[in-house]
N, C-alpha and C positions, 0 to 999 in steps of 0.2 A: 107796348112794343112786343113784336112777335119774335119767335126764335131766330129767324134769319137776321133780323136787325141786331139782336143781342150778340149773335155769333160774329157778325161783321165788326162789331165794336171790340170783342175780346180776342179775336183771332190774331191780331198783331202781338198782343201780350203773350198768348199761348205759343206763338212762333218763337218769341224771345226765350221762353223757357226751354224750348226744344233746340235752341241755338240755330234757328232757321231764319233767313231773311224773308219776311212776309212779302216783300216786293218781287221775289224770285221764285215763289212756289208756283207750280203748274196747276192747271184746272183739275187734274186727276187728284192731287193731294188736297186741294181745297174741297172738293166734293166728298172725299173720304172723310175729312175732318168734320164737315157739316153733318154727315151721317152719324159719326161718333158723337157729336154734340147732341143729336136727337136722343140717343141712348142715355147720355148724361142727364138731360133735362127730365127724363122720365123718373130718374132716381133722386133728384134733388128735393130736399126738404129743409130749406133755409130757415135758420133761427138766428136771431141777434138780440143782444142786450147792451146797454150802456150805463155808465155810472159816472156822474160828475163828482170830482174830488179836488180838494186843494193840492197844490203842488207840494206844499210842506208835508201834508199828511201822506201823500204818495211816497215822497222820499224817505219818510220814516216808516214805511211799511216793512222794510228790512234794510236797515242802514248799512249792514255789511255788504249787501248786493248793490244798492243804489249808489253808494259812495264811491265805488270803484269806476263808475262810468262817467267819462268826460263828455260823451255824446249826450247823455241825459241832461247834464248841466247846460250844454250848449243849446240843445233844442228847446228846453224849457226856460231858458233865461228870459226874464222879463215877463213871465206868465205867473199869475197867482193861483189860477185854476186850470184844470185840465179835465179831459173826458177819456174814459177807458171803454174800449169796445171789445165784445166777444162775439164772434160770428162762426157759424158752421154750416156746411151743406148736408149734414146728417149722415147716419150710419149706412144708409142704402147705397150711397155713392161708393163707399169703401167696399162693400159686399160685391157690387157689380165690377169694381176694379179688379178684385181677386179673380173673378170669373174670366175676365178678359185676359189677364196675365197667364192664366193656365192654357189659353188657346193661342194667343198672338201677342208677343211682347211689343211689336211695333205698333199695333193698335192701342195697347195699354199705355204706351208713352204718350200718344196723342190724347187719350182720355184723361191721363193725369195732368197734362199741361192745360187742357181746356178746363178742367175742374179747378185748378189753382187760379186761372184767369177769371173764371166765373165767380169764384169766391171773392176776389178783389172787386169785381164789378158790383156784386150785390152789397158788399160792405160800403163801397162808394155811394151807392143809392140809399143805403141806410143812413149813412152819415149826412148826406145832403138833405134828407127828410128832417133832420134836427134843426136846420137853420142856425148854425152855431155862430154866425158872424165871423169876424176875423179870427183865424186859427192857424196853427202850424200844419204842415202835412202830417199824415199819419205815419207813425213808426212803431217798431215792435221789439220786444225782447229777442236778441239774436241779431239785431240790426247794429252794425258797427261794433262798439264795445259794450253794448247793453247786455247784461247777463241773461242768457235764455232761461235760467232758473227762475227769473221773476215771473214767468208764466205760471209756475206752480203756486207761488205765493198769491198771485192775483186770483187764480181759480178758487183757492180756499177763502181768501178775504171776501170775495164777492159772491160766494156760493154758487158758482157758475155751473158746477156739475148738477146740482139740484134744479137749477132754473132752466137751462137749455141743453143739458147733457153732454158737456165737454169735460172729459176726464183726463187725469194725469196718467201717463204710462211710465213704465220703469226705465225707459231709455231716452229720456229728455224730449219725448214726443207728446203730442196730444191725441186723444181719440174722441170722435172720429178724426182721421188724419187730415181731412180737408176742413180744418178749423184754425182760427187764429185769434190772437189777442193783440190789439193795437191800441195806440193812444195818440192824442194830440193836445198840445197846449192851446189855451184860449187867450185871446186878447192881442195876439200879434200875428202877422201874416208871414209865412215862410213856405218855400217850395223845395223839394229835394233837388240837390245838385251833387255833382261829383267832387266839388272843391274840398269839402270837409270830411270826405270819406277816408277811413283808415286804409282802404284798398286802392286809393287813388293811383298809385304808381305800379300796382301789381294786378289790377283788375283785368281778367281775361275778356270780359264783355267789352270793355273800352277798346281793347286791341282789335276786336271785330267790329268796331264802330256801333256797338249796341249799348244800351243803358238798362239798369235794373228797375227803372221807373218810367212812367209815361211822360214824355216831354211835351 
């Protein structure tokens, strides 16, 4: 798949991050976004890893954190095993982002949104390559009431810094910034919906007829 095809796939997601309706963007904006996407692709060095683990072992990884999340229990209910993913676009994406920010914040916003959407796309491709069978949708620390600090626990537990270069920062972020840790339960099928989201009645995206997931 060439860059144009990938761009067309991720552009609606990037627009959602920018709070822009992809059906209403003009040709000029689309062409500018594609040019920025070309710069992004030159800097991407995607890396990913995964680890299969039993649900019970995962919930015991830090009981103080996992026990407070009703969402974890809901998403993993009925699953005995799960898989954890760690993926990143690499440090060069961050470095180029800083260069753009110093020149044009408007372009930097487009670059950042496209990078986030591309990371999701590559992670989807990575997941699909594992042929997991029936499994839940991917979710992450910080999603709903799942403590974001679980990222740090997982990074240490799976030696992610050593393996693919994702590090913990001091402000509850990961470095490189375009990195993420996600997981899904195995053995049952589920897709993301708004129904069980804690932000169901206060979500600003829903008010604009948008969603935080691909429908």
